[in-house]
C-alpha beads as a LAMMPS data file, in Angstrom:
LAMMPS data file: protein, C-alpha beads

96 atoms
95 bonds

1 atom types
1 bond types

-500.0 500.0 xlo xhi
-500.0 500.0 ylo yhi
-500.0 500.0 zlo zhi

Masses

1 110.0

Atoms # bond

1 1 1 85.181 320.814 45.755
2 1 1 84.696 323.615 43.212
3 1 1 84.980 327.175 44.417
4 1 1 82.138 329.700 44.266
5 1 1 82.017 333.468 44.549
6 1 1 80.881 334.993 47.824
7 1 1 80.240 338.548 48.949
8 1 1 81.751 338.886 52.406
9 1 1 81.112 341.955 54.543
10 1 1 83.821 342.695 57.124
11 1 1 83.983 345.336 59.818
12 1 1 87.143 346.298 61.670
13 1 1 86.447 347.787 65.089
14 1 1 87.069 351.551 65.306
15 1 1 86.577 351.938 61.531
16 1 1 83.587 353.868 60.181
17 1 1 82.873 351.486 57.301
18 1 1 82.115 347.902 56.344
19 1 1 84.231 346.398 53.567
20 1 1 82.493 344.373 50.873
21 1 1 84.854 341.732 49.490
22 1 1 84.446 339.334 46.601
23 1 1 85.932 336.017 47.736
24 1 1 86.430 332.763 45.878
25 1 1 86.030 329.790 48.215
26 1 1 84.442 326.337 48.422
27 1 1 81.966 327.356 51.146
28 1 1 80.792 330.255 53.332
29 1 1 83.057 329.405 56.271
30 1 1 86.157 329.327 54.045
31 1 1 85.081 332.594 52.414
32 1 1 84.794 334.256 55.827
33 1 1 88.256 333.023 56.848
34 1 1 89.823 334.193 53.574
35 1 1 88.223 337.614 53.970
36 1 1 89.552 337.983 57.520
37 1 1 92.980 336.912 56.302
38 1 1 92.828 339.616 53.635
39 1 1 92.210 342.439 56.133
40 1 1 95.028 344.930 55.829
41 1 1 97.086 342.733 53.457
42 1 1 96.954 345.468 50.800
43 1 1 98.235 348.210 53.181
44 1 1 100.425 346.491 55.777
45 1 1 102.439 349.619 56.657
46 1 1 99.460 351.924 57.188
47 1 1 98.032 352.289 60.703
48 1 1 98.049 349.436 63.199
49 1 1 99.819 346.087 62.611
50 1 1 98.147 343.458 60.383
51 1 1 97.718 340.992 63.249
52 1 1 95.901 343.565 65.377
53 1 1 93.598 344.622 62.529
54 1 1 92.741 341.014 61.714
55 1 1 92.088 340.242 65.378
56 1 1 89.802 343.295 65.629
57 1 1 87.811 342.390 62.502
58 1 1 84.536 340.511 62.323
59 1 1 82.552 339.067 59.445
60 1 1 79.142 340.715 59.385
61 1 1 77.647 338.580 56.601
62 1 1 78.525 336.081 53.881
63 1 1 76.346 335.293 50.913
64 1 1 76.828 333.413 47.691
65 1 1 77.129 335.684 44.689
66 1 1 76.909 335.275 40.955
67 1 1 76.659 332.194 38.800
68 1 1 79.303 330.160 36.995
69 1 1 82.145 332.215 38.473
70 1 1 80.776 335.559 37.237
71 1 1 79.125 338.475 38.968
72 1 1 77.797 341.796 37.701
73 1 1 79.491 344.504 39.723
74 1 1 77.766 347.562 38.303
75 1 1 75.255 348.667 35.702
76 1 1 75.705 352.097 34.161
77 1 1 72.933 353.678 32.090
78 1 1 73.687 353.954 28.367
79 1 1 72.403 357.542 28.533
80 1 1 75.326 358.431 30.824
81 1 1 77.825 357.277 28.201
82 1 1 75.924 359.068 25.441
83 1 1 75.992 362.351 27.395
84 1 1 79.709 361.997 28.073
85 1 1 80.391 361.287 24.392
86 1 1 78.559 364.499 23.420
87 1 1 80.711 366.665 25.684
88 1 1 84.114 365.115 25.055
89 1 1 86.188 366.974 22.504
90 1 1 87.792 364.788 19.855
91 1 1 91.589 364.647 20.011
92 1 1 93.221 366.997 17.573
93 1 1 95.819 365.430 15.288
94 1 1 99.185 367.141 15.458
95 1 1 100.261 368.808 12.239
96 1 1 103.751 368.023 11.013

Bonds

1 1 1 2
2 1 2 3
3 1 3 4
4 1 4 5
5 1 5 6
6 1 6 7
7 1 7 8
8 1 8 9
9 1 9 10
10 1 10 11
11 1 11 12
12 1 12 13
13 1 13 14
14 1 14 15
15 1 15 16
16 1 16 17
17 1 17 18
18 1 18 19
19 1 19 20
20 1 20 21
21 1 21 22
22 1 22 23
23 1 23 24
24 1 24 25
25 1 25 26
26 1 26 27
27 1 27 28
28 1 28 29
29 1 29 30
30 1 30 31
31 1 31 32
32 1 32 33
33 1 33 34
34 1 34 35
35 1 35 36
36 1 36 37
37 1 37 38
38 1 38 39
39 1 39 40
40 1 40 41
41 1 41 42
42 1 42 43
43 1 43 44
44 1 44 45
45 1 45 46
46 1 46 47
47 1 47 48
48 1 48 49
49 1 49 50
50 1 50 51
51 1 51 52
52 1 52 53
53 1 53 54
54 1 54 55
55 1 55 56
56 1 56 57
57 1 57 58
58 1 58 59
59 1 59 60
60 1 60 61
61 1 61 62
62 1 62 63
63 1 63 64
64 1 64 65
65 1 65 66
66 1 66 67
67 1 67 68
68 1 68 69
69 1 69 70
70 1 70 71
71 1 71 72
72 1 72 73
73 1 73 74
74 1 74 75
75 1 75 76
76 1 76 77
77 1 77 78
78 1 78 79
79 1 79 80
80 1 80 81
81 1 81 82
82 1 82 83
83 1 83 84
84 1 84 85
85 1 85 86
86 1 86 87
87 1 87 88
88 1 88 89
89 1 89 90
90 1 90 91
91 1 91 92
92 1 92 93
93 1 93 94
94 1 94 95
95 1 95 96
């Protein structure tokens, strides 16, 4: 079965936020399990043990995202880039 992209929202008890994860999986149930398995994997030495964090985490929601393996993460107005370009000083070439 081909994998799809899912947005999975996970909350770990005693944490003030919900994590939004992009997960590749064949179905929603697999996506939820992969997301729970990912909890704390990036920072295993920080705070409580991985096993405890994973046990204390719950999937709040899972929904299919994107098409054909792609998803738009953000859209930034062109005007923002134009304003930045106006204020950035060009790099000066060093004289030899």
